[in-house]
C-alpha angles and dihedrals in degrees: 000000000000092000092053092053093052091052091055092052091050090054091053098043095045098071092044092055089053098053100033096079091049091051091049091051092049092048091049091051092051091046092051092048091050091048091049091050090048092052093042092053091049092049095044097039096086089056095043101042123055124216091228091056094055091041093054089046094057091043088055091046093053092047091047093051098045103028087229129108115261117212120191117196102169125079113262122236122212124204125183102181129110087351131357108265137166127205121199128188135204100019122179122191116196142151116271110270093242089058099049106287091247113177116231095180149283134257123208093203134003125188127184138170116235135194112260093199092052091048091053088051091053098258133104129217125171137197140160097052121198119191121193118200099343115183110205133177121200132179128220108207129214091271091058094252125134118238092229097174145343107248106321134128093276092054092047092049092050093050093042101047117115136199113226130164093346095308139097112252125196128179112248093238089060095047124096143164118260111164123182125346123195123190123196126193096341134166126220129187118189116191116202108211094195096055097026089229128135121212117206121206117187136184090028116187120178142174113195125183112192112148095183137001089245093049137079123285133212123184139175115197127182118190139162121232124174090351095305126109115231126191120203121191111191130178132168139164088207105046097153091054088049094050089047090060092247128127112285139164107256141168114203132174129184119196130182140131089265104040139018119190137165132188130182123177140052119333145150129217090217105043145018094213096111103024114150132160145067126307133190127182135174129189111187095185116025097182090050091051091051091047090051091049091051096249127124116195119187118237093010093117090091090062100076104163139010137183139170141187122190149146106248131198140160113261121185107300096352150018131287124209108205125187088015118186111190129182126191113181105310095342123097128191141177129207148098127292133187132199111203123196124182129170111262094011135092116264110253134208116206138163147094131282125192119201130189090201128359146164113235093201095084089053091051088048088051087072087073091058088085094065127029120216115273095019098102091105090051093060091067087054091053096256117126136194125269093287098022092124096045127100122205133201110169130160118210133193130178137174089214129014136177124210108183106301092343123097122207134183135201091018125186113186142158137203118205125180117176128160110314096346134078128186133187115189133184099198097179136006143144113244127180092331093315138069132275134192126181139185124195118184135179120190145170121053087354120289099333087074095068134250148221139236128210119187128179126184124181128195096344127160102249091178090064090044093053090050092048092050092043091229117184131218135036105321130166112262109200146106106273151138133257137196121189127180117180135166139178132197092211133077111284095242093049097044115118129191090264091058096058124099128178149095138280131199120186126176134166144173125233118347147122139252108216116212097038118096108183093200092049089047091057092045093051091046091053093050106035137043089221137358139172118265089240088069088068097040099103096107144013133265110234117205139182096211141001129204122181133170128181141173123216125213139136095007095307138096118219111209116212115207100310107201120203105182119199131183093263107008137036125212117207125189135181136160142075132319118193100207096187090065099020088240121160133205106169137152117210145169140203118206142152115286090214109056088212089069095051092113092054093044107028123195113278113194118189144165125234119206138156123055138312136293095024109027126170121255121211118188114227115225117237118233124193116337116012110258122227125225113249 
C-alpha cells in the first residue's frame, strides 16, 4: 500500500519538475524586460517631456479643481527618480479678474507625482500632492456652508452629489481621482459671514487620504489656534454630502490639552436637524479652557473638570441626550437631558440627573455662567455673557451631597434659569438627623441685580454641626430648627457680608451651652466690676428651650430678646453683633425661671462687650426697684 502511494506522487511531481525551470526562465525574461523599460523611460524622460508641458498641466489641474486661476511664478523642478514628480514654487490661486479677482490663497511650494506614461501620450495626471506653507482663506456663509471653491470640479461635485439607498452617489462625469494630500506648516483663515468673526488657524499640518471624489475620505489635521495645538481626526464614507452641508455618516475626534471629544454617527456641518450618534467629551481643566477661549466666569474655579458620554439625536426643535453619563469633579451622574431651540425664544436645557454622591457648589457656581465677570456694562448694550441667552430647567437627585462644609443625604433639587430670573431649590434633604430645604434666587437684569437666600432646617442636631464646623466659643448644643432669609442688592459674586440684609429665627428643645457656668457668673459679678467670659466657663448652662431672633443689615446682626430658658434660671440677650470683626455689644440678664424663686436667684443684668469667643462681661448696678426682663 505504501509503495503504491509513492508511485502516484512520482507521477504528479514529475511533470512539474519538467516545466518549472521553463516558467522561471520566462518570468525572469519578462522581469528583465520590464526593468529595462522602466530604467529606459526614466533615463529618456527628461529628453521626451518638457518642464513647460508638466507645468501647464498642473496649472490646468489646479484651475480645474478650484475654478480659480492658478499663477505660478517660481521655476518648476522635475524629478524622474524614483518616481516622476514636479515641484512648483510661489503659486497664487485667485478668481478670474472678470469675476471679481477674489484671492483663495497662496502656496509657497507644491509637489505632485505624475504619470509618466500619460505624459508621453500628451496628457497629464497628478497624485500624491504635498503642499508647503499654503495660506488659504475660506468663507462660511449664513447657511453654515463653506465656500469651498468658485466653479471648479470640487464645487460641481459637491452640488451634484446625491443620496440614494443609504449611499453617496456621484455622476461619473463629475468623479475624479485625488489620491493623498499632505500639508506642511499651513495657515487657514475662516470668515463667518453670520457672526462677522474670523478664525485663524496656524501651523497647519494635514494628511488627507481621498482616493476618489466618490470614495471615502480620512484626514488628520493638526493646527494651532490661540496658542493651543488642536488635532482633528475626520473620516467619512460620504464626504461630498458632508461638505454640502447635508446629513452624512462621519467619525470625528478632537484632541488637545484642554479638550478631548469624539463623535460617531450622522451629522451636518450646517444644521442639527438630523443629528444622531454617540458623543464623548472630556475637559480636564475647565477654568483653563475658558481662559483659552477668552471667557472669564466668576466662581467657576471650583469646577475643575467635566466629562460626558451620551447617545445624541435630534428631537423636534432640539437635541436629546439619552443614556447620559456626566461627571463634574469627583461627582458622577446618569440621566437624560434635552436642548430645546425654537425660533424667537431662548434655547433651553432641561432634564434629570441622578447622582450617587455630588458637590452642590459647582451647580451654585453654574448660576454665574449666565454672566461673565466684567460684562455688567455690556448687558445695557444688549450683549450678554456666554450663556446669557440660555434657559435651564434641570432636576437633580443625590444619595449624598456636599454643600461647602455641610453634608446632605437623599437630596432632591432643581435649578431653573429663565429670562432675568434664576432659582436653585433644595426641595427635600436629610441634614444632621433632620430635614433641610433651601431656595436661592437671583433676579433683575440677571445676576448683577442681586439675589436672596431662604434656608429652613427642622429638628437637626446642631451639636454635631458645631463639632463638624469646629466652631469656637459657648454655643447652644441641641436638636433644633432654623429659618434664615437673606437678600443682597448686589451681584451674588460681588456681595460681601456688609451687603446682606435679612432675618434669622432659631429655636431648640433641651440642650446645653458649654463654657457658661451660671453660678460662677453670679459669683464673678458680685466680686468684680468686669471679667472675661472665660472666668465663668467652668461648667455648662443647661436649658429646656431656646428662642432667638435676629435682623441682619450693614455688616451687623441685631439680636432681639434671645431667651434661653433653663430649669431654674433664664438667660436673656439682646444687642448688636458685628460679624465682620466678631465684635459684641449686648445687654443681658440672668434671673430665676420661676418668679417665686426671685429672692433666691435675683435678677442679674450685665453688659457684654469685646469680641467673640471671649468677650468681657460688666455687671450693671440696680437702682431703685429691681427691674424685670421683658
